[in-house]
N, C-alpha and C positions, 0 to 999 in steps of 0.2 A: 585488673585487666591483663596483666602479664599471665596470669594464671590461665585465663581463658584462651589466650594466644597459644600457649604451649599444649593445651589440650587439642585445639584445632591443628596445631602443627603435628602432633603425634598422630592424630586421626588422618591427616593428610598422607604422612608417611606410610602409614599402613595402608591406606587407600592406593597409593602409588606402588607400593610393594606387590599388592595383589593384582593390580593392573599389569605391572611388569610380569608377575609369574604367569598371568593369564595370556599375555601376548607371547612369551617364550614357549609355553605348552602349545599354543595354536600354531606357532611357526614350526616347532618340532613335528607336530602331528601332520602338518601339510608336507614337510620334507620327506617324512616316512612314506606317506601316501604317493607321493610323486616317484619315490624309488620303486614301490611296489608296483605302480602302474607301469613304469618302464619294463620291469621284470615280466609282468604279465603279457605286455605287447610283444616282447621278444618270444616267449613261449607260444603265444598265439601264431606268431609268423612261422615258428618252427613246425607247429602242429599243421598250419595251413599248407606249408611244402609237403609235409607227409601225406596229407590228404590228396594233394594234387598228384603225387607220385603213385599213390595207391589207385586213384581214379584212372590214371593212364594205364596201369598194369590190369585193371579190371577191363578196361575198354579193349586191350590187346587180347586178353583171355576170351572175351565175348566174340571177337573177330575170329579167334582160332576155333572157338566151339562152333560158330556159324559154318566155317569152311572145313571142318574135320571131315565132313562126310562127302565133300567133292572129291570126284575122281582124280582131278588134277593134284589136289592137296596130298591125297593118299599116295599117288605116283612120286610126287616130290619127296615124301618122307621116306618112302622105300628106297628111292635112289640115294638119298642123303645118309640115312641112318643104317640102311640094311645092304647098301652097295649093290641093289638089284639092278639089272638092265632088262631091256627088252629082249625078245627071242632073236631078232636078226640084227641086234647091235654089237659093236665091237668096243672093247674098253682098251684104250691106249694108256700105257704106263710110261712115264718119264723116268729112264733109268737113272739118270744123273741125280735127280731129286727125290725119286721114289714116290712120286705123286701120281695119282690116277687122273 
């Protein structure tokens, strides 16, 4: 009878050992997946911010493209970038600051 008990005791120890290993590896796998999930969520948020920024830039460029042929837009760009004035206009220059 003692011998039978020892066999079952050894079998139980082996069973508990494998159950412990199984539980440990399951927890380790869960922990690694949680870390990876958090990392992927952060990357997704960063990419979404980039997408939003690029969408805003695309919309601004579309608006510019629609308005680029308007006479008012052409006149504003000529005045701003080329310092052009109309025929009967005067340009006043602030001598102290050197600004037009």
